[in-house]
N, C-alpha and C positions, 0 to 999 in steps of 0.2 A: 253357190258362194265359194265352194272349194274346188271349182273346176280346174284351176291352175295347179292344184296339188295332184299331179298325175305323173306316174313313172315315165310316160311319153315325153314329158317336158323336163325331166330331171337333167339330162346331159346338157341341154341348151342353157338352163338357168345356171348350171355350174360353170359353163364356159364364159358366160357373162361376168361372173364373179372373178374368174381368172384374168379377164381383160381389165376389169376395174382395178384389181389389185396391181397388175403390172403398170397401169397408167398412174396409179396413186403413188407408187414407190419408185417411179421412173428416175427420180433425181439421185437415188442411191445406187451404188455399185453392188447389186445384190445377186446372189446365185438364183438359178431357176427354182421356182416354188416346187416343193413336194406337195402333192394333192391327195387329200384324204376324203373319200366320199362318205355319204350317209346312206342309210336305207332310204329308198325313194318315198315310202309311206310308212306310217305307224312307227315313227322313230323317236317320239318324245315320251319321257317317263313322268312328266308332270302336266297337268291341265287344270284350269279353273273355269267355272261357268257361273253366270247368274242364273237364278231359277225364276221362271215366270209362272204365276198362278192364273188360271183362266177357268172359273167355275170349279168343277170337280177335277179338272185336268191340271197337270203341271208339267213343264218341260224346260230343257236347258235353252238358254239363249246366249248369243254373243252379239257384239256390236261391230258393224262395218266401220273401220277407222276413218274412211273417207266421207261417208254419208252420215255416220252416227246412228243409222237405223239399226234396229234389232232384227235378228233372224234366228229362226228355230234351228237347233242342232240335235239331230237324231243320231248322226254318226260323225265322228271327228277323225278324219284321215291322218292328221298330224300325230295324234296320240297312239300309244302302243295298243295292241289288240286287247291286252288285259284291262286297260282303262276303259276302252269301248264296251267291253263286256260288263264291267262294273257299273258303268253309266246307266245302262238299260235295267240291270237288275236292281239298282238302288231305287229308281223311279217306280218300278213294279212293286217293290216292297213297302214304300212309304205312301203311295198314292191314296190308300184308304186308312192311313194311320194319322189321325188328326194331330196328336202330340208331336210326332216327328216332322210333319210337313208344315204345321202352322208357323207362319212368320219366318220360314226358312228362305233365305234370299241368295245364298251362294253355296256352291259345293266345289271343294278342291280335292284333286286326286294326286297322289304320289305313289308310283309303282316301281318295281325293280325288274331287272332281267332275271333275277333269281326267283321271281314269282310271288312277291309279297306286295301288300298295298296298305296305305293308310288314307282314310277319307275324312276330310274336315267339313263339318256342317256348320254354316254361319247363320246366326239367328238375330232377329230384331225382338228378342224376348229373353227373359231369364230362364235358365234351365233348372228344372226341379228333379226330385227323386223319380217321379213318373217318367220323365224324359229319359233318365238314366236306365230305367228298367227296359223301356222300349228300344233304346240304343243297344243294350246288351242283346236283345232279341234280334235286332238288325244285324249286328256283328255275326251272330250265329248263322243267320240266313245267308249272308254274303260269304261266309267262310266255306260254303260249299264250292265256291269258285276258286278261292285261294286264301291263304292266311291273311286276314285283314283286321285292322284296328280302326276304331271310330273316335273322332274327336269332335266335341261340341264346343263352339265358340259363341259367346255373347259378350255384351259390354262388361268388362272386368271379370269375365268368366272364361275358364278353359277346363272342360270336363274330359278327361282321358279315359276311354274304355280300353283298358289294359296297357297299351303302349302308345307313345307319340312319335314312333320312329319305325323305319324298316331296316332290314339288313340286306345290303346289296353285295353281290359277288361278281367281280369283274375278272375277265381273263386278259392278262397283259403279258405278252411274250411267252405264253405257255404257262404262266403262273397265276394262281387264283389269289386275288386280293379281296379282302372283306372290309366293308365300310358300313358303319351305322349312319343313316341319313335321317335327320330329325325334321319333322313336319315344320313348315314355315321357315326353314333355314336354307341357305343357298346350297344347291348341288348342281352339277352339270346336267342339264335336262336331256341331252342326247347321249345315253349311256354307251352306245356302241361306238360313237365317235370319240367319246371320252377314253375308251379303251385304246383307241388309235393314238390319241394325244399322249397318253401315258407311255405307250410303247415308243413313240417318236422321241419323247424327252429322255426315256431310259437309254435308247440307242445313242442319242446325241451326247450323253454324259458318261458313256461307258469308259471305264478306266481313267476317269478324271481324278479320282482320289481327292485328298484334302477334305475340307469341310464345306457343307452347303448351308447357306442361309436362305430361308424362304419367307418372303414378306407376303402378307395376305394369304396365309396358308389354309384358311377355312377349316374343313374337317380332316385335313391331312391328305387330301386327294393326291397331290404330287409328291409330298414328302415321303409317304409310305411306299410309293412306286419307285422312288429314286434312292431310297436309303441305302440299298445294297451297293450303289456306285460310289459312296462317300464314306469317310471314316466316321464323321458325325454330322448330324443335321440339327439345326435350330430353326424353329418356325415361329413366326409372330402372327398374332391374330387378335383383333379387338373384340370380337363377339364372344361373350361368355359361353353361349350355347355351342358355337363351333369349336371352341377350345376344349370343352368337355367331350364333344364327339371325337375330336382328334385324339384325346387321351384314350378313349375307349378303343378307337381304331388301331392305335399303336399296340395295345394289349391283344386285340383280336388277331393281329398279324404277327404276334410274337417278335416284335422289333425292339431292340435294346439300344439303338444309337440315335434316337430322335428325342429332342426336348422341345416342348411348346411353351411359349410365354405369351401372356395376354398383354399386348401393347401395340400401339400403332407403329408404322414405319418411322414416323417422325420421332417418337419416343425412343425407339431402338437406336436411331442415329445419334440422339443425345446421349444415350447410355454408352454407345461405342466411343464417342468423343470424350467421355468423362465429364460431360456438361451437367448431368443430373444423375442422382442415385435413385433407384426404384426399389421399393420393398419387394415388388414382384420378382426381382432378380436376385434376391438373397439365395445363396447357394450356387449361383452361376458365376463362373469366372470368364467373363467375355474376352479377356486378354489371352485365354488359352486356346481360342479357336483360330484355325488357319483360314482366314477369310479369303478363299480363292474363288468360290462360285456362289452366285446368287440367283434365285428364281423369283420372278414376280408375276403375279396374275391379278392385276389391279382391276377395280371397277371401271365402268365405261369412261369415267373422267380421266383415266390414265394416271401416270405418276406426277405428283406435284414436284416443283423444282427441287425441294430439299431431298426428296426420295430419288430423283434422277441423279443428284450429286452423290448420294450414298451409293447407289448402284454402280456409278461410274468408277468407284474405287476397286471393284472386283475384277479379277482377270477374266472370268467367264460369266456371262450373263445369259440366263434363259428367260425370255420374255414371252409370256402367253397373253394375248390381247383379245378382248371382245369388241374393240372399237378401233378399226384401222386408222381413223383420223387422228385420234389422240396418240396412237402408236407412232404415227409419222412424226408428230411434233416432238415426242420423246426421242425418237431416233435421230432427229436433226442435231440434238445435243450429244447423244451417245456415240455417234459415228466420229466425233472429234477425237475420241480416245479409243474407240473400239472398231473392229472390222466385222461386218456381217458375214458369218460363216454358212449359216443355213437359214432358210425360210420355209414355212409350211402354211398351207391353207387347209383348215379343217371345216368342212361344210356342216357345222353344228346346227344351223338353222336353214334348211332348204326352203326355197321359194320365197325367201325374204331377202332384204338387202344386208342383213347382218352377217358378219364373217368373223370367224375365230382364226387368229393368226399366231404362229409360233416363230420366234426368231432366236437364233443362237449367235452371240457376239463374243469376240475374243479381243482382249486388250492389245492395242498396237505396240510394237516394240519401239522404245524411245532410243533415239540416236545420241 
């Protein structure tokens, strides 16, 4: 099933993506792409599997997207080596533990380059005190491999055995950045490519100065890496969990020039325009910011028209995209006011059609 995930095929699949990107953006006057490669195997820090019960045995399965048929997974070359090790150890430890295996239907793994992991066990049953005791035992067993936490999930239940997060340490341009990553919240799955994305964005904004606004800031992934290039950074994010993580990460990295507000890009635009007042912005003087640079890393749907209009007001735009098609549609509008200075292809998802793109735009001079 995973025969195409082979280092032998890596260069050819990357070349295909370069050709596709060049063709897709052919209508724009863009510079040559910077290309950032991935590790050819074991590059993903997250994975999730359905669990199949067959008599006394149980094993991981995935579904072929084309045929919808299930297939057994004993080794997952996409996932990092730590996840693969934990996959086997987990099954070995729960196979004869009825309380842990009964009605368990899915297992999610989140691991870090720094060697931590959190494992989520999803059940079609309610979890009781006996389950918690056995989960503590399981945590102890798996902690022989690495620091690990266990989470049990059932309908209207989330049982956390110690923590529901990991602490990741990324190396970006020779600097160590620390991030709390919470289970079931968005984080970049290919951590080593993420390091390259952050370094690229750092370099592209070097000596920019002024203030940076980041829309869709998540747990502060980019804000924290770019803070040193700007006087102040204000990030917006709608997810409560991500906002909390961003605040933790600001403290972990001893940064004092980032503020995070919980609001959507549309709400932020309304606040900037003075159309609405938000209690969440009490204590913030939005008129005091020098709105020179903006960074957006939107979901696959791209930027909505109001957000494109907001972004077009800034002199410098850093656009990180996980969907080239919606990026293209947004660029059709943005190039009316801005010039594309840099473009990059980040191979975040090898052997798939998915591509992560970075674009730097600068406002055109008006005559």
